C-alpha positions as CSV (number, residue, x, y, z in Angstrom):
1,M,15.9,-150.0,144.4
2,D,19.6,-150.6,143.9
3,N,20.4,-146.9,144.1
4,R,18.6,-146.6,147.4
5,L,20.6,-149.4,148.9
6,L,23.8,-148.0,147.5
7,I,22.9,-144.6,149.1
8,E,22.2,-146.3,152.4
9,N,25.5,-148.1,152.5
10,L,27.4,-145.1,151.6
11,A,25.7,-143.1,154.3
12,T,26.4,-145.9,156.8
13,I,30.1,-145.9,155.8
14,A,30.3,-142.2,156.0
15,A,28.9,-142.2,159.5
16,I,31.2,-144.9,160.6
17,S,34.2,-143.1,159.1
18,L,33.3,-139.8,160.7
19,L,32.8,-141.5,164.1
20,L,36.3,-143.3,163.8
21,G,37.9,-140.1,162.5
22,T,36.6,-138.1,165.5
23,L,37.9,-140.8,167.9
24,V,41.3,-141.2,166.2
25,L,41.8,-137.4,165.8
26,G,40.2,-136.4,169.1
27,P,41.6,-136.5,172.7
28,V,41.1,-140.3,172.9
29,G,43.1,-140.8,169.8
30,R,45.9,-138.5,171.1
31,A,45.9,-140.2,174.4
32,L,46.1,-143.7,172.8
33,A,48.9,-142.4,170.6
34,R,50.9,-141.1,173.6
35,R,50.4,-144.4,175.4
36,I,51.6,-146.4,172.4
37,E,54.7,-144.2,172.1
38,G,55.4,-144.5,175.7
39,K,55.1,-140.8,176.5
40,R,53.7,-139.7,179.7
41,V,51.6,-136.7,180.3
42,D,53.4,-134.1,182.5
43,S,50.5,-132.0,183.6
44,G,49.7,-132.6,187.2
45,D,52.0,-135.6,187.5
46,E,54.4,-133.8,189.8
47,G,51.5,-133.1,192.4
48,L,50.4,-136.7,192.2
49,R,53.9,-138.0,192.7
50,D,54.3,-135.8,195.7
51,A,51.0,-136.9,197.2
52,L,51.8,-140.5,196.6
53,A,55.3,-140.2,198.2
54,D,53.7,-138.5,201.2
55,T,51.0,-141.3,201.5
56,E,53.7,-143.9,201.2
57,H,55.8,-142.2,204.0
58,R,52.6,-142.0,206.2
59,V,51.8,-145.7,205.7
60,A,55.4,-146.6,206.6
61,E,55.2,-144.6,209.8
62,L,51.8,-146.3,210.6
63,E,53.3,-149.7,210.0
64,A,56.2,-148.9,212.4
65,R,53.7,-147.7,215.1
66,L,51.5,-150.8,214.7
67,E,54.5,-153.1,215.1
68,F,55.6,-151.2,218.2
69,T,52.0,-151.4,219.6
70,E,51.7,-155.1,218.9
71,R,55.1,-155.7,220.5
72,I,54.0,-153.7,223.7
73,L,50.7,-155.5,223.9
74,S,52.2,-158.9,223.5
75,E,54.6,-158.1,226.4
76,Q,51.7,-157.0,228.6
77,R,49.8,-160.3,228.0
78,D,52.6,-162.5,229.1
79,P,54.3,-160.7,232.0
80,P,57.1,-162.6,233.7
81,R,55.8,-164.5,236.6
82,L,57.6,-164.8,239.8
83,E,57.7,-168.3,241.5
84,R,56.3,-168.6,245.0
85,R,58.6,-169.6,247.7
86,S,57.2,-171.9,250.3
């Protein structure tokens, strides 16, 4: 009975070791290692940076247009009123 328990425990340890080894040596492990080291992945970053810069530029333009529109609308709501002469 003790031999069976020993074999089950060794099989469990082997399975866990295999799983952890796969994670550590696989793509997840490499990604974690790069992140810990502070390295960045260069593949595709340039395109994403360009897209982000373009989006930030467009948002800035839209903010300027919104401010202009709000200013024009507020001027139209409160037009200068002329006093009546009697």
